[in-house]
N, C-alpha and C positions, 0 to 999 in steps of 0.2 A: 281576524287580527293576525298581521304577519308574525311567523313563528320566531324569526330572529328578534324582532321587537319584544316578544313576549319573554324570551330568555333573558334578553338584557333587562328588561324590567324586574324579572325575578332576582338577578344578581344584586340590582340596586336595593331592592325590598330586604334581601338577606343581609347586606352590609349595615342598613338601617337598624335591623333586628339586632345584630351582634353589638351594635353601638347602645341602643337604647334598652335592650332586654324586655321591651313591652308586650304584653301578651296579647294586645290587640293586634300589634304587627304581626305577631306569630300566627294568628289566625288568618290573617290576610296571607300570609306565606303559604299556608296549607290550601287555602282556595286557589291560589295561583298553581301550585302543584296539581291540584285536582284539574284545573283548566289544561294545563300542559299535557296531562295524562291523556287528553282526549286525541291528541296528534299520535299518529302511527307510530310505534316503536319498531326499531330495526333490532330484530333476534339475531344475535350474532354468537356462533360456537367460537370454542378456542381456535380451531383451525383457520376459521375466516378471520378471526382477529389477527393472527399471525401473518396471513397474506396482506392485510390492510398495513401492518405495520412494515413488512418488509418492502413494500412500495412507497410508504409515506413517512416512515420514521426518519428525523433528520440523522441520527447516527448512520443509519444504514445508507442512506444518499452520500455521507462523506465517504463511507467506506467503498461504496459502489464507484465514485468518481476515482478514486484510487486505484481500482481495478481496470477501470478505463483508461487511466494513464499508462499502467505498466503493460497493457494489451497493446495499445498505440505505439508505445516506445518499441516494442518488439517488432510491430508491423512495419514501422519507419526502419528498424536495422534490416529487416529482411528484404525490403524494398531496396536499400542501398546496396545490396550484395548483387542486384541485377545490372544488366548492362545500362550504364549511364550516358545519355546522349546528349551534348552541349554544344551550342553554337554561339560565338561571340563575333560581333561585327563591328568593325571600326569603319564608318562610311567614308571619313576625310580627316587627315591630319596635315598640317603645314608647320614647317619649322624653317626660320632662317638664322643661321648661325655664322659668327666670325671666329675662328679658333686658329691657334698656333699648330700647324702640321709639322711635326719633327720629320717626317719622310723628306720633305722637301725644304725644312727648315725656313719656311715662310709663313706669314698669315694668310690664311685662306677663308674665303667667304663660300657658303654653301646655301641652296634653296631647295628643299624637299616637299614634294606633295606626294602623298601616298592613301591609298584604301586598300583594305584588306578584311577577309573574314577566315575565323579559325572554327573548324568542325571537329569534334572530338567523341571517340566512342571509347569508355573506359570499362573494364571488367574486372572487378576484384574475383581473386583466386582464394576461396576460404582453405582449401587444403594446405596451401602453401605460404598464405598471407602475402601472396605477390598481387601486382596490378599490371594487367596487359592493355595497352591503349592504342588505338588507331587514329592518327591525326592529319589533317589535311588543311594547310595554309595555302590559300589563294588571294593574289592581291595585285594592285597596279602601283607603278614606281615612277616617279616624274622627279628626277635629281639635276640641278645645275651645279658646276663648281667653277669658281672663278679661276683657279690654277690651270685647269685644261681649257676653260672657256668652252665648255661642251655640256650638252644637255642628254642625258640618257632616260629613255623612257621604255615603258614596256610591262609585260604581265609575267607573273611568276608563280609556280605552284610546287609546294613541297609535301610531298607524302611520305609518311613514316610510321613504322609498327616499333612500339616500344615496351619493354619489360622492365619492371622495378621490383627486385626480389631480396626482402631483407635476409640476412644470413646470421647463424650462430646466436640466434635469439628465440623468444618464445612467439607463438602465433597470437597477435594481438586480436586478430578479426575472429578467430574462434573464441577466445576468453571473453570479449565483448559479447558475442552472441549468447554464450552460456549464462554470462552474469544477467542479462537481459531475460533468458529464459527462466532462471531462478527466480529473478524479481516478480515475474508474473505467477509463477507457481506460489510465491511466498504470499502475493497479494489475494490469490485465490483461496489459499489456506486462511488467510485473515478474514476473507470474507464470510467464509463458512464458519469460523469460530465466532465471529461477531453476530452472526444469524443465528448459531446456537444459543450464545447469549442472550440475544434478544429474546428467543424463544422461552428462556427461563425468566426473564424480567416480565415479559407479557404474561406469561403463565401465573406468575405471582400476583400480578395486578389483577388479571382476570379473576382469579379465585378469592384475592381482596373484595372484588366487587361483589362476588358471590356471597361471601363471607358477611359483608354489610347488607345485602339483601336478605339473607338469612335472619340476621339480627333484627331487622326491621320487620320480618313476618313473625318471628318469635314475640318480639315487642308488641305486635298488633294483637297477636293471640292472648297475650298476657292481659293487654288493655281490655280486650273484648270480655276474657273471663273476669276480670276485676269489675267491668261494668255489671255483669251478670250478678256477682256477688254483692255489689252496692245495692242494685235492686232488691236482692234479698233482705239485705240489713234494713234497706229503707222501709218495706213491707212489713218487717217483725217490729220496726220502732214504731209504725203507725199503728201495729196491733198491740203496743205495750209490752211486746215479749222480750226485748232487750232494753238495756239501759241505753240513756241519750249518748254516754260516752262512746258506745259502739258505733254509732253513725257518724260520730266525728271521726273515728278511725278509718272506717269505711270510705269517708270522703277523702281521707289524706291517702289512704292507699290508692284510691282512683285517680287523684291529681298527680302522685308519683308515678303511677303506670303511664299517664298521658304524657309526662314530661319525658319519660324515657323513650316512649314510641316518637316523640318529636325530634328528639336528640338524634335517634338512630335514622330517621328520614333526611335530616340535615347530613348527616355522616354519609348516607347511602348517595345522596346527589352530589357530594363532594368527591366521593371515591370514583363516582362515574366520569366525572369532569377530568379529574387526574388521569384516569384511563384513556380517555379518548385523546388527551394530548399526548400521551405515550405513544399511542399508534398513529398519530397523524390524523385523527377523526375531527371533522368539524365539531366544534363545541355546541353548536347550535341545534346539531342531530341528536335525538335521543336514543337510547339503546337499552336492550334488556339481554343479558347473559344467558346462555343456555349451557350450562357446565355437564358434563358427564362423569360424575364422582362415583358411579358403582364401581366398588372394588372386587375382584375376582384375586384369587389367591395366585401369586405369580412365582413360579418356581425359579430360584436363580441359583446357577452352578457358579460357585465364587471362582475357581480355577478357570472356568470357560470365560466369565467377565473379565478376569485380568488378562487372560490371553487376547481378548478382543480389544481391550484397551491398549495394551502395547503393540498391537498390530496395526491398530487404525488411528489413533490419537493423533490430530494434525500438529499439536504442540512438538510431537516427536519429529515429525518431518521439518518443521520450522527450525529445530535446533539442528537436524542435519544439514540443512540449507546454511544455517550460520557457519557450520564446520566448513563446507563445500566454498563459501565465501571467504572465509578466512585462508583456506588453502591457495586461492586466487591471489590473494593479498601477499602471501608469501611468494608467489612466482613474481609479480610484480615487483617486491622488495629484492629478490635476488637479481633482478634485471638490473638494478641501480649500479652503475660505474661498471658495467659488464663489458667483456669483450665482444665485440658484434661487428658486423659488417654488411655492406649493401652491394648488390650487383645491378648495374644498369646495362642494358642491351638495346640498340636502335639501329634499324635498316630502313633505307628508304631511297626516294628518288626526288630529284630536284631538276626542275627546268625553267627557263625563261625565254622571252621572246618578245618582240614589238607587237607581233600578230597574236591574237587569242588563241587561235586554231594551231599554232605552230609551237606551243609551250613546251612540249615534249619532243621537239625535233631533234635536239640534240641533248638528252637527258644526263644527268650526272648522278651516280650512285654515293648514298651518304651511309656511312656506316659508322657506329660509335661503340665501345665496350669501357665501361667504367667500374671499377672495384675499389671500394672504399672501406677502410677498416677503423674501428675506435678501439684504442688499447688503454685501458686505465692504468695509472701508475702507482698513486698512493693517494688513498682517501682518508688516512689518520683513524681508521677502525669504523668508520661511519655504516658503511654496509654490514659489516658482521654484527653490529649493535642493533642495527634496524631488523635484521633477520631473527636475532634473538627475541626481540620484543614481538615480533609477529608469531613465531613459535609459541610462546607464551599465551598470546591470544587464542592460538589452536588448543591449547592444553586447556585452557579456562573453558573453552566452548565444549570440549569432550567432558568435562567434569559437569557443566550444566546440563547435558544430555543424560549424564547417569542420575543427577540429581531430579531430572524430569520424569525419568522412568520410576524412581523411588516414590516420588508424589503421587504419580498416577496409581500405583499399586495401593498407597496408604487411602486415596480418596476412595477409591472402588471398594476396600474393606470396611470403611466407614459407612459408606452408603448400604452395603450389605447387611451390617449389623443394625442401622437405623431402620431398615425395612422390616426385618425381624422382629424389632421392639414395637414399631407402629403396628404391625398386624395385631399384638396382643393388646395394643392400646384400644384399637378399633373394636373388638371383641368386647372388652370391658365398658367401653363407652356406649356401645349398643345396649348392653345389658342394664347399663346405669339408667338409660333412657326409658326403657321399659319400665324399670323399677320405680322411677320418679313419677312416670305417667299413672301407673297404679296407685301409688301413694296419695298423687293429687287428687284423682278421682274418689279415692276413700275418704279423704279428709274434707272435700267440697261436700259430699254427702253429709258428713258431721257438721260442717257448717251451717248447711240447710236445717238439720235437725235441732241447731242449738247447741251442739256439743263442743263447738271449736269458735274461737274468737276470730274476727277479721284479720288481726295482725298475725296470728298463727297461720291462717291461710296463705298470707300474702309470702309467708316464709317458704311453704311449700310450693308456691308459684314461681317463686325466684329460684329454688331449687331444681325445678323442671326446666326452666328457661336455660340455666346454667348447663345441665345435662345434654339439652339439644345442641347447644352451641360447642359444646366440647366434643359431641360426636361428629357434627359437621365439620369441626376444625381437624379432627384426626383423620378423617377422609380426605380432606384436601391435602393435609400433611403428607400421606401415603402417596396421593397422586403426584406431588412435587418431588417427592423422593424417587418416585419411579422415573419421572424427566430427567432428575439427577443423574440417575443411574445410565440413562440413555446417551446423556451428554458425555459422562465419563468413560464410556465403553464404545460408543457409537454403535450400539446394537439396541433395538427395540424388543426387550424381553417380553412384552405384551404381545406384539403382532408377530415375535419370533422371526425377526429380519434385520440385516445390517443397515445401517443408517449411512448415506452417501450425500454428504452437505456440499461437497465442492461443486461449485457451478463455474461455468464458462459464460462469456459473454456472447449474444447472439451477433453475428456480423451482419 
C-alpha cells in the first residue's frame, strides 16, 4: 500500500474518532499506527533538523530572499560605477516645415532628411561625484531651403570630452553606495538573527516531540505494569484470596492506564506532524527524534558572558547601522535649500564634408565652460526645522542603543541564574526518580503478597511516572537554557568557542 495513501487514511480515521469517540475506531487507529510503524523511520538529530529547517522553513526562505535583494542591489550599484557604454541610432528622420523666418522676414519652407548615431562612454568618479564622458555623434544630413533654393548635404562628426562636476554639496554617489552596503550588512544580520531564532524554535519543538515520546514510553511502561498487576489480581480472585471488588478496581486501573497510553500516542503523532510542518518536512514522511540530553556541568563566567554578549550581539550592530543611517538622513536634510553649484567642461572637434573620407579635412574646435550656482534666499525656516527633527531621530537611535545594551546584560544575568537553579532541579529530580522506583518496587511486592490494594498500587505507579517526566523535563529545560545562553552571548559554553552565524550568499 502506498505510504501517502496510508497516512491520509490515518488522518481520516483520527477525525472520525475525535467526532465519534468510539472505542472500535480507536482500535482501528492503533492498528493503522502499527502498520505505519512498519515503514522505515527517518532518525533525526537536532543538528539535522536545523539544517532541514534552514533550507525549507518558509520564514527562512523569505529572509533569504530579502538578503538576495540587498546583495543584488549592491551588485547593481557597483556595476553602475564602472564605465557605461551606450549607442543610440536614428536610422532616418524626415521633416517638412513652413515657418516664419525672422532673419529674412519671410515665410520659408524647409525639407530635411537626416540619419545619425551617438556613441557614449560615461565613467562616474566616486571620489568627487563627477561624471566624465566621451561622446561621438556621426550623421548624414540632407536639407533644402526655399529661401536659398539650395540643397545642402553631407556627412558630419562631432567628438567631445565632457566633465560634469557638482560643487559645494555632499557626495551623493558615495552616500548611496554606503547606504546599500549598510542595507546588505543589515540583511545579513537579520538573516543570522532569524537563523538563531529558528534554532530556538526548532529546538523547543524537537524536545517537545521528545517529551511526547517519553510520555508515551512512560505511559506504555505504566500500562504494561498495570497489566501485570491485573493478572496478579485475577489469579488471586480466581483462587478466592481477594474480594470481588478488588478485581473491579484492577480492571478500572487497567482501563485508565490503557486510555492514558492511547491519549499519549495521539499527542505524540500530532507533535511529530507539527514539527515536520515547522521544519518544512513532508507530512507523509515518518521520523524519530534522537536527542542528546546528557547534562554535563557547564561552568559559566558571568562577566565573560556579558562581555561576549556586548561584543558580538548582532542587535547592537543593527542599532549602530540605524544610527549611521540617521546620520545620512541628516546629511541629506542639510542639503535642502543649500548653496550649491555645478561645473561643466567640454572640449572636442567638429567636422563636416560632402564626402565621408574628408569629414575632418577642415575641423573646428569646440570648447565650452559652464558654471552654475544655486543660491537659496528664504525658506521660512523649513530647513532648520527638518534638521532639528532629524537630529531628534539620531538622539532617539542613541537611546535605543543604550537600552539594547542594558537588555542584553539583563537577559544574560537571567539565563545565568536559571542555569544554576536548573542544575539543582536536575539533581533533585534524578534522586526523586530513584526513590520513586524503589518505592514502587517495594509496594509491587507488597501487592503481590496481598498487603496492598490495587488502588494504592496505582498511586505509586502514577507517582513514578510523574517523577520520570519531571526528570526528563528538567533535562530538556537545562538544554534549552544553554541554547538560550548561546543565543544571548553568541558563545557556545559547551564547546567553548564563539558562534559566527553571519553568512553571505555564494555568488
